[in-house]
C-alpha positions in Angstrom: -1.4 14.6 9.8 1.4 14.4 7.0 2.2 11.5 4.2 4.6 9.7 6.7 2.0 9.3 9.1 -0.5 8.0 6.5 2.1 5.6 5.1 3.1 4.8 8.8 -0.6 4.1 9.5 -0.7 1.6 6.3 2.3 -0.3 7.1 1.2 -1.2 10.6 -2.2 -2.5 8.5 -0.3 -4.7 6.0 1.6 -5.8 8.6 -1.5 -7.1 10.5 -2.5 -9.5 7.7 -1.7 -12.8 8.2 0.8 -14.5 6.0 2.0 -10.7 4.8 5.9 -10.6 4.5 8.3 -7.5 4.6 6.4 -4.1 4.3 8.3 -1.0 3.6 6.9 2.4 3.6 9.0 3.5 0.5 10.2 1.8 -2.4 13.3 -0.6 -1.8 16.0 -0.8 -4.6 18.3 -3.4 -3.3 21.0 -5.2 -5.0 23.2 -7.0 -2.7 21.6 -10.9 -2.2 22.0 -10.8 1.6 20.4 -7.8 2.2 17.2 -8.5 -0.3 17.3 -12.1 1.9 16.7 -9.8 5.0 14.7 -7.4 3.9 12.4 -8.9 0.6 12.2 -12.5 2.2 9.6 -14.1 4.9 8.9 -17.5 5.6 11.7 -18.5 2.7 9.8 -16.9 0.3 10.1 -13.7 -1.9 7.4 -11.6 -0.3 7.9 -7.8 -0.2 5.0 -4.8 0.0 5.9 -1.2 -0.6 4.1 1.9 -0.2 4.8 5.2 -1.9 3.3 8.3 -3.1 1.9 7.9 -6.9 0.8 11.6 -7.2 -0.4 14.5 -5.6 -3.1 17.3 -6.8 -4.3 20.4 -5.3 -8.3 20.9 -6.1 -10.1 24.5 -5.6 -13.3 23.6 -3.4 -14.9 26.8 -4.2 -15.1 29.7 -6.5 -13.0 31.9 -4.4 -10.6 29.0 -4.6 -10.3 28.5 -0.8 -10.5 26.1 0.7 -8.3 23.7 -1.5 -8.1 20.3 -1.3 -4.8 18.3 -1.1 -5.3 14.9 -2.6 -2.7 12.3 -2.8 -2.7 9.0 -4.4 -1.3 6.2 -2.5 0.1 3.2 -4.3 1.3 -0.2 -2.9 2.9 -2.6 -4.9 3.1 -6.4 -3.8 5.4 -9.1 -4.9 5.1 -12.9 -4.2 7.8 -15.6 -5.6 5.7 -17.6 -8.2 5.5 -21.3 -7.4 3.8 -23.8 -9.8 0.5 -24.9 -8.4 1.1 -23.3 -4.8 1.7 -19.5 -4.9 -1.7 -18.1 -6.9 -4.1 -18.9 -4.2 -1.4 -18.0 -1.3 -1.1 -14.5 -3.4 -4.8 -14.0 -4.4 -5.6 -14.7 -0.5 -3.2 -12.2 0.5 -4.1 -9.4 -1.9 -7.8 -9.9 -0.7 -6.8 -9.7 2.8 -4.9 -6.4 2.3 -7.5 -4.7 0.5 -10.4 -5.7 3.1 -8.0 -4.3 5.7 -7.3 -1.0 3.9 -11.1 -0.5 2.9 -12.3 -1.2 6.8 -9.7 0.7 8.1 -10.3 4.2 5.5 -13.9 4.2 7.1 -15.2 6.8 9.5 -16.4 4.8 12.6 -19.0 6.0 15.3 -16.9 7.7 18.0 -14.2 9.5 15.7 -12.3 6.1 15.0 -10.0 5.4 12.0 -10.1 7.3 8.4 -6.9 5.2 8.4 -6.5 6.5 12.4 -7.2 10.0 11.7 -4.4 10.5 9.5 -6.3 11.4 6.5 -9.7 13.8 6.3 -11.2 11.5 3.5 -10.2 8.5 1.5 -11.8 6.2 -1.6 -12.0 2.7 -1.7 -8.9 0.7 -2.3 -8.5 -0.4 -6.0 -6.7 -3.1 -7.3 -5.0 -1.7 -10.7 -3.1 -4.1 -11.9 -2.3 -8.3 -11.0 0.2 -9.3 -13.4 4.1 -10.9 -13.1 7.1 -9.2 -12.7 10.7 -10.3 -12.8 11.6 -8.5 -8.9 14.8 -8.6 -6.5 18.2 -8.7 -7.2 18.2 -12.3 -8.5 15.2 -11.4 -11.1 12.5 -13.9 -9.6 9.4 -14.5 -11.4 6.6 -12.7 -9.0 2.8 -12.4 -8.5 2.8 -8.6 -8.5 -0.3 -6.2 -7.4 -0.8 -2.4 -7.5 -3.4 -1.1 -5.1 -4.0 2.5 -5.8 -6.0 4.7 -2.7 -6.6 8.2 -3.1 -6.7 10.2 0.4 -7.6 13.6 1.2 -4.6 14.8 3.3 -6.4 17.9 4.3 -7.0 21.5 2.8 -5.2 24.6 2.5 -6.5 28.0 3.2 
């Protein structure tokens, strides 16, 4: 399986979270307000999530340098518009649900299931690396922002 398959699986898992907004398997740079409303807003709230590859590394697993592990770090950025006294608990609940969903899907199950639906050979638990506020979108709305990283072993090169 390749990177596109991994991103598609993560996208499908995020889309299964109740209250999640627009999920994209790549980072989007949208300048047009009409397109932003269509691609970044869900339920009347700027609520968008992006999946991308942050880094890739090869690691020799044995002395003779064969096989070589191919490891990617997947990063997920979530944005949710700030609304005083309302949005923070909603964003926290979304973040908790996303991390729980990814953590469950990364584990191997009896009978050969999961490991992101067999798109990776191994993966570490998702980690929330940052929770902060950022200006986002064509109108530069103040948003809750979270950055989730998840190292995945894509396979082994011989």
